[in-house]
C-alpha positions in Angstrom: 164.0 132.7 77.4 167.4 131.4 75.9 169.1 132.8 79.0 166.8 131.5 81.4 167.5 128.2 80.0 171.6 128.4 80.5 170.5 129.1 83.9 168.2 126.0 84.2 170.9 123.8 82.4 173.7 124.8 86.0 171.2 122.9 88.0 170.7 119.8 85.9 171.6 116.8 87.7 171.3 118.5 91.1 167.4 119.1 91.7 166.1 115.7 91.5 163.3 114.8 92.1 162.5 118.5 91.7 162.7 119.8 87.7 165.8 122.3 86.8 164.6 125.5 86.2 166.0 129.0 85.1 164.5 131.9 85.3 165.8 136.2 85.0 164.3 139.4 85.3 164.2 142.2 82.9 164.0 145.6 83.2 163.9 148.1 80.2 165.6 145.5 78.3 168.1 144.6 80.0 169.0 141.5 82.4 169.0 142.6 86.2 168.7 139.6 88.0 169.9 135.4 87.0 168.4 132.6 89.0 168.0 128.8 88.8 166.8 126.0 91.4 170.2 124.7 92.8 168.5 121.5 94.9 165.3 120.0 96.2 164.5 121.9 99.6 166.3 125.0 98.3 165.2 128.2 96.7 163.0 128.1 93.7 164.9 129.8 90.3 161.9 132.7 90.5 162.9 133.3 94.5 166.8 133.4 93.2 165.9 136.3 91.3 163.5 138.3 93.5 166.4 138.0 96.2 169.1 139.0 93.9 167.1 142.1 92.7 166.4 143.4 96.1 164.7 145.7 95.6 161.1 147.1 95.0 160.3 145.5 91.5 159.0 148.2 88.7 155.7 147.4 87.5 157.1 147.0 84.0 159.6 144.2 85.0 159.3 140.4 83.3 160.0 137.4 84.8 161.2 134.6 82.1 161.1 131.4 83.6 161.4 127.8 82.0 158.4 126.3 84.0 154.9 127.4 85.5 155.7 128.2 89.0 154.6 126.0 91.4 151.5 126.8 92.8 151.0 124.6 96.2 153.0 123.9 99.2 155.9 121.2 99.0 159.5 121.6 100.2 158.9 125.5 100.2 156.0 127.8 99.7 154.4 128.3 96.3 155.9 130.5 94.2 152.9 132.2 92.9 152.0 133.3 96.5 155.5 135.4 96.2 155.4 136.6 92.9 152.1 138.3 93.5 153.4 140.0 96.5 156.4 140.9 94.6 154.5 143.7 92.2 156.1 142.1 88.8 154.1 143.4 85.8 154.5 140.2 83.5 155.5 137.0 84.0 157.0 135.1 80.5 156.4 130.7 81.1 158.2 128.5 78.8 156.2 125.6 79.5 153.0 124.6 81.6 153.7 122.4 84.7 153.5 118.8 83.7 151.9 117.6 86.7 148.2 117.4 85.6 147.3 118.4 89.1 149.0 121.5 88.8 149.2 122.7 85.3 147.9 125.8 84.3 147.2 126.8 87.6 149.6 129.0 88.4 149.0 130.7 85.3 145.4 131.4 86.9 146.2 132.7 90.0 149.1 135.3 88.6 146.3 136.2 86.4 143.9 136.5 89.1 146.5 138.8 90.6 146.5 141.0 87.8 150.1 139.7 85.9 150.4 139.6 82.6 151.1 136.0 81.3 152.3 134.7 78.3 153.5 130.9 78.0 154.7 128.5 75.4 158.0 130.5 74.9 160.6 127.7 73.7 159.0 125.5 74.9 159.8 122.2 73.4 163.7 123.1 74.6 161.9 124.0 78.4 160.1 120.4 77.8 163.0 118.6 76.8 165.4 120.1 79.6 163.5 118.2 82.2 162.6 114.9 80.0 163.1 112.5 83.4 160.7 114.9 85.7 158.0 115.3 83.3 158.1 111.4 83.0 157.9 110.6 86.3 155.6 113.4 87.6 152.8 111.6 85.3 153.8 107.8 85.8 155.6 107.7 89.0 158.3 105.5 87.2 161.5 106.6 86.4 162.9 107.6 82.8 165.5 104.9 81.2 168.2 105.3 79.6 169.9 102.1 78.3 173.8 102.1 77.3 176.3 100.6 76.5 179.9 100.0 74.8 179.9 97.4 72.0 181.7 96.3 69.0 180.5 97.2 65.7 179.5 93.6 65.3 177.3 94.4 68.4 179.0 92.4 71.6 179.2 93.6 74.6 182.2 92.3 76.5 186.0 91.3 76.6 186.7 87.7 76.8 187.3 86.6 80.6 190.5 88.2 82.4 191.2 90.3 79.4 192.3 93.8 80.1 191.1 95.8 77.1 188.2 97.6 76.5 186.5 97.6 73.1 185.8 101.1 73.2 189.1 104.2 74.2 189.5 105.6 76.8 188.0 109.5 75.6 184.7 107.6 75.1 184.7 105.8 78.5 185.4 109.2 80.5 182.0 110.6 78.2 180.2 107.9 79.4 181.3 108.3 83.0 180.0 112.0 82.9 176.6 110.4 81.9 176.2 109.0 85.4 176.3 113.0 86.8 172.6 113.1 85.4 170.7 110.1 86.6 169.8 109.3 89.7 170.4 105.6 89.3 172.9 103.2 87.8 171.9 99.7 87.2 173.3 96.5 86.4 172.5 93.1 86.6 174.5 90.5 88.6 176.5 88.8 86.0 178.6 92.2 85.5 179.0 92.8 89.5 180.5 89.3 89.4 182.6 89.8 86.1 183.6 93.5 86.4 183.4 94.4 90.3 182.6 97.9 89.1 182.2 100.9 91.4 179.7 102.7 89.3 180.6 106.3 90.8 180.8 109.4 89.0 184.5 110.2 88.2 185.0 112.7 85.5 182.7 115.7 87.3 182.3 117.1 90.6 178.0 116.1 91.7 176.4 117.1 94.8 175.8 113.5 95.4 176.3 109.8 93.7 173.9 108.2 92.0 171.7 105.0 93.5 174.0 102.0 92.3 171.1 99.2 91.5 172.0 95.3 91.5 169.2 92.9 90.0 170.0 89.4 90.9 168.0 85.9 90.6 169.6 84.6 93.2 170.9 87.0 95.2 173.6 85.9 96.0 176.5 88.3 95.4 179.9 88.6 96.8 180.0 90.3 99.4 183.4 91.9 99.1 182.6 93.8 96.2 183.2 97.5 95.5 179.4 98.3 96.1 179.0 96.5 99.1 182.0 98.1 101.1 182.8 101.8 99.2 182.2 104.5 100.9 179.0 105.1 99.2 177.9 101.4 100.5 174.8 103.1 101.5 173.2 103.8 98.3 173.5 100.7 96.9 170.4 98.6 96.5 169.5 95.0 95.5 166.4 93.3 93.5 166.3 89.7 93.9 164.0 87.8 91.4 161.9 90.8 90.7 161.1 91.5 87.0 162.4 95.1 85.7 159.6 96.9 85.5 158.6 96.3 89.4 162.0 97.0 89.9 162.0 100.5 88.3 158.3 101.0 90.2 159.8 100.6 93.1 162.5 102.8 92.5 159.7 105.5 91.3 158.5 105.4 95.0 161.7 106.4 96.1 161.6 109.6 94.2 164.4 108.1 91.7 163.1 110.1 88.3 165.8 108.6 85.9 167.8 105.2 85.7 170.8 104.2 83.5 171.0 100.7 82.7 174.7 99.8 82.3 174.3 95.9 81.4 174.7 93.4 81.4 173.4 92.3 78.2 170.9 89.8 79.4 169.1 93.0 81.4 169.2 95.2 78.7 167.4 93.1 76.9 164.8 92.6 78.9 164.5 96.2 79.4 163.8 96.4 75.2 161.5 93.0 75.0 159.4 94.7 77.2 159.5 98.2 76.1 161.0 100.2 79.2 163.7 101.7 77.4 162.7 105.4 76.9 166.1 106.9 75.5 169.5 104.8 74.0 172.8 105.8 74.3 175.4 103.5 72.5 179.5 103.6 72.1 180.3 101.9 69.2 184.2 100.7 69.4 186.2 100.4 65.9 186.2 97.0 66.7 184.7 93.6 65.7 185.1 91.0 68.0 182.4 88.0 67.5 181.5 85.9 70.1 178.0 85.6 72.2 178.4 88.6 74.4 175.2 90.2 72.7 174.6 93.8 73.8 170.7 93.0 73.5 170.0 89.0 73.2 166.5 87.8 73.5 163.2 86.6 71.6 163.9 90.1 69.7 160.7 91.7 67.9 158.4 89.8 66.0 158.9 91.6 63.3 161.0 94.5 61.9 158.1 96.8 62.3 157.4 95.9 66.1 160.8 97.0 66.9 162.4 100.3 68.8 162.9 102.9 66.4 165.2 105.8 67.3 163.9 109.7 67.0 166.1 112.3 67.0 168.9 110.4 66.8 172.4 112.1 67.4 175.8 111.0 66.2 179.4 112.1 67.6 182.9 110.9 67.0 185.1 110.5 70.2 188.7 109.4 68.8 187.8 106.4 66.7 184.2 105.8 68.7 181.1 106.7 67.6 178.5 108.1 70.3 174.6 107.7 69.1 171.7 108.4 71.2 167.8 108.6 70.6 165.1 108.6 71.7 163.1 105.0 71.8 159.7 104.6 69.9 158.2 101.3 70.0 156.2 99.8 66.3 152.4 97.9 66.6 152.4 95.0 69.1 152.8 94.5 72.5 155.5 92.4 74.7 153.3 89.4 76.2 
């Protein structure tokens, strides 16, 4: 199953709105074929595995797959149909389909076809691989990552026209690579006017650039900005005078399963107050700057208990900067 997870990781950032899935085919204790889902509309991991083996399967063959095979017609035929006809003896599944309409159905169909099933193998790791898909398929709202580079005293930006960054180049390259794993990057109008960003992936090769999303109260934005004039202009969306939750609902309807909020502080503060954040990614620069540009401004939590806490926290030193990431959890009380 760990080999199947390694295969699945190859598809991360390429398969949306489908999950990343990996599979390996084993005969006599040896892996004889590997496969992963490469893109929505393409063959699923199980089918790629069977095609690579390309001969009659012995009954003793075992397929390891990170996610329960699909059991319905979508962009491709159901994998359960192909597996049932393949003569496979055993299928080992990492985690069941998170879609409540399909969860467990493939297991039932394969057992009816006299296939031996084992499930729940490295289930937590298999689930974690598709955290964005898992949220979107059950709520139709994208997984939200709040990202910023800030000083040790919680400040976000440089002075106007200043060319020095709070974080160093290595940290900024690390942050840019994160864009390759999301469907959309979201900023506020102030960030667009102040920085004129491109919001593109530059550090790694990707099958497609993420959507660029701008939220604005007035809709009065500089039409000469990179987001409206570069070769990816068609992948720029503008939302005017809409609550952030409404924007996320709209993005979910567009099959955008993950959103990276990159600023500025007003948007990050809104996301925090509305409890919309699922994961935090903060790059701490080794500096104190002072000033009014706070990373997460707003009214703040009424009590420390009601604020956001991070679980599964991870720290990474990148040069003199520190990368902090963790899953967001919220205390008692709900936003007004």
